[in-house]
C-alpha positions in Angstrom: -14.2 -7.9 -15.2 -16.7 -8.5 -12.1 -17.7 -6.1 -9.4 -16.7 -8.5 -6.9 -13.2 -8.4 -8.2 -13.3 -4.6 -8.0 -14.7 -4.6 -4.6 -11.8 -6.9 -3.4 -9.2 -4.7 -5.0 -10.7 -1.6 -3.7 -10.9 -3.0 -0.2 -7.0 -4.0 -0.6 -6.4 -0.3 -1.7 -8.1 0.9 1.5 -6.2 -1.6 3.5 -2.9 -0.3 2.1 -3.8 3.2 3.4 -3.0 2.0 6.9 0.6 1.7 6.1 2.2 4.0 8.7 5.2 5.3 6.4 3.5 7.6 4.1 1.1 8.8 6.7 3.9 9.3 9.2 6.1 11.3 6.8 2.9 13.4 5.8 2.1 14.2 9.5 5.8 15.1 10.3 6.0 17.5 7.5 2.7 19.2 8.2 3.7 19.6 11.9 7.4 20.6 11.5 7.3 22.4 8.1 6.0 26.1 8.2 6.7 27.1 4.5 6.2 25.5 1.2 4.9 22.3 2.8 2.5 21.9 0.1 5.0 21.5 -2.7 7.3 19.4 -0.8 4.6 17.1 0.2 3.2 16.7 -3.3 6.7 15.9 -4.6 6.9 13.2 -2.0 3.6 11.7 -2.5 3.8 12.0 -6.3 7.2 10.1 -6.1 5.7 7.4 -3.9 2.7 7.0 -6.3 4.8 6.8 -9.5 7.2 4.4 -8.1 4.5 2.0 -6.9 2.6 2.5 -10.2 5.9 1.6 -12.1 6.4 -1.6 -9.9 2.9 -2.6 -10.4 3.1 -2.3 -14.2 6.4 -4.2 -14.2 4.8 -7.0 -12.0 1.7 -7.1 -14.0 3.6 -7.5 -17.4 6.1 -10.1 -15.8 3.3 -12.1 -13.8 1.3 -12.1 -17.0 4.2 -13.6 -19.1 5.1 -16.2 -16.4 1.4 -17.4 -16.1 1.3 -17.6 -19.9 4.5 -19.5 -20.1 3.3 -22.0 -17.2 -0.1 -22.5 -18.1 1.0 -25.1 -20.8 2.5 -27.1 -17.7 0.3 -26.5 -14.7 -3.4 -26.2 -14.4 -5.0 -23.0 -13.2 -6.1 -25.0 -10.2 -2.3 -25.2 -9.1 -2.2 -21.5 -9.0 -5.3 -21.4 -6.8 -3.8 -23.9 -4.4 -0.6 -21.9 -4.2 -2.6 -18.8 -3.6 -4.6 -20.7 -0.6 -1.4 -21.8 1.0 0.0 -18.2 0.9 -3.3 -16.8 2.1 -3.4 -19.4 5.0 0.3 -18.6 5.8 -0.4 -14.9 6.0 -3.5 -15.4 8.2 -1.6 -17.6 10.7 1.6 -15.6 10.7 -0.4 -12.4 11.5 -1.1 -13.7 14.9 2.6 -14.0 15.5 3.7 -10.7 14.3 5.4 -8.7 16.9 3.4 -5.8 18.4 4.9 -2.7 19.3 4.9 -2.0 23.0 6.8 1.2 22.5 6.9 4.1 20.2 8.9 3.2 17.0 10.7 5.9 15.0 8.6 6.7 11.9 10.6 7.8 8.8 11.5 11.3 8.5 13.5 13.3 5.7 16.8 14.8 6.9 16.8 17.5 4.2 13.8 19.2 2.9 14.8 20.3 -0.7 12.6 19.2 -3.7 15.4 17.0 -4.7 15.8 15.3 -1.3 12.0 14.8 -1.2 12.2 12.6 -4.5 15.0 10.8 -3.2 13.2 10.2 0.2 10.1 9.2 -1.7 12.2 6.5 -3.6 14.0 5.5 -0.5 10.9 5.0 1.7 9.2 3.2 -1.2 12.0 0.7 -1.7 11.8 -0.1 2.1 8.2 -0.4 2.2 7.5 -2.1 -1.2 8.8 -5.3 0.3 5.8 -5.4 2.8 3.2 -3.9 0.7 1.2 -7.1 0.9 -2.3 -5.6 -0.1 -0.7 -4.3 -3.3 0.9 -7.6 -4.2 -2.3 -9.4 -3.5 -4.3 -6.9 -5.8 -1.8 -7.6 -8.7 -2.2 -11.2 -8.1 -5.9 -11.1 -8.3 -5.7 -9.0 -11.6 -3.1 -11.3 -13.1 -5.1 -14.5 -12.3 -8.3 -12.9 -13.7 -6.7 -12.4 -17.0 -7.6 -8.7 -17.4 -6.4 -6.9 -20.4 -4.0 -3.9 -20.2 -6.7 -1.5 -20.9 -8.6 -2.9 -18.0 -5.9 -3.3 -15.3 -3.9 0.0 -16.1 -6.8 2.3 -14.8 -7.4 0.0 -11.9 -3.7 0.2 -11.0 -3.8 3.9 -11.2 -7.0 4.2 -9.2 -5.4 2.0 -6.6 -2.2 4.2 -6.2 -4.5 7.2 -5.9 -6.5 5.7 -3.0 -3.2 4.8 -1.4 -1.9 8.2 -1.3 -5.6 9.8 -0.6 -5.4 10.0 3.4 -2.2 12.2 3.3 -3.9 14.5 0.7 -6.9 14.8 2.8 -4.8 15.5 6.0 -3.1 18.3 4.0 -6.4 19.8 2.9 -7.6 19.9 6.4 -4.2 21.3 7.5 -4.7 24.2 4.8 -8.3 24.9 5.9 -8.0 24.6 9.5 -4.4 25.8 10.3 -3.3 25.5 13.9 -6.7 23.7 14.9 -5.0 20.7 13.2 -1.7 20.6 15.3 -3.0 18.7 18.2 -4.9 16.0 16.1 -1.8 15.6 14.0 0.5 15.0 17.0 -2.0 12.7 18.5 -2.1 10.7 15.0 1.8 10.7 15.1 1.8 9.1 18.4 -0.7 6.3 17.5 1.2 5.6 14.2 4.3 5.2 16.1 2.8 3.0 18.8 0.5 0.9 16.5 2.8 0.2 13.6 3.2 -3.4 14.4 -0.5 -3.9 15.0 -1.3 -2.2 11.6 1.0 -4.6 9.8 -0.6 -7.6 11.7 -4.1 -6.7 10.6 -2.9 -6.2 7.2 -1.6 -9.6 7.0 -4.6 -11.2 8.4 -7.0 -9.4 6.0 -4.9 -10.1 3.0 -4.6 -13.7 3.9 -8.4 -14.2 4.1 -9.0 -12.3 0.8 -6.5 -14.7 -0.9 -8.1 -17.6 0.6 -11.5 -16.5 -0.2 -10.5 -15.9 -3.9 -8.8 -19.2 -4.4 -11.6 -21.2 -3.1 -13.7 -19.9 -5.8 -11.2 -21.4 -8.4 -10.6 -24.8 -6.8 
């Protein structure tokens, strides 16, 4: 396992922190919830992290089995070409992804019981997982690198921790600074609502470039 691979996966994890859904829910809870915000937020973030980790494990095992079955038919170069085509496609599509000119509605829980926070975490994860391009790219990189389970499991766990780290940092600042965080949180919520489309566009662009860069080395 090379440092270059770890660097690319780490960069994808940082890129995944730009996803507006988890941050948006966190900001909403910190602004609107006065009591027991910590427990509800931790339940929500824990649900999201466990969900994505489970999806990642399932994909790693499935893709590994698929590549093992296909390897006897196709050469690794074919996989690299497919990866390059996907990367180029994402890069080009990023320039045509619609940008938000008006504020969009960020997801927010209708109920704030512990059970509803688990359900909301699963719901938002199901909605967002289809567009989790950095996560899929990281799983693809680990699969094509033929990492053993004892190598990719901690990487996957670390990836998911980084993904929920910004909301955790916001919570810590909220606890330490109290009312001083109110206006910054409100400004952040506005920016998230306005720039959701731009964030997705940048994510598509960068993921595409990383996929192209990784595939060129294997051609």
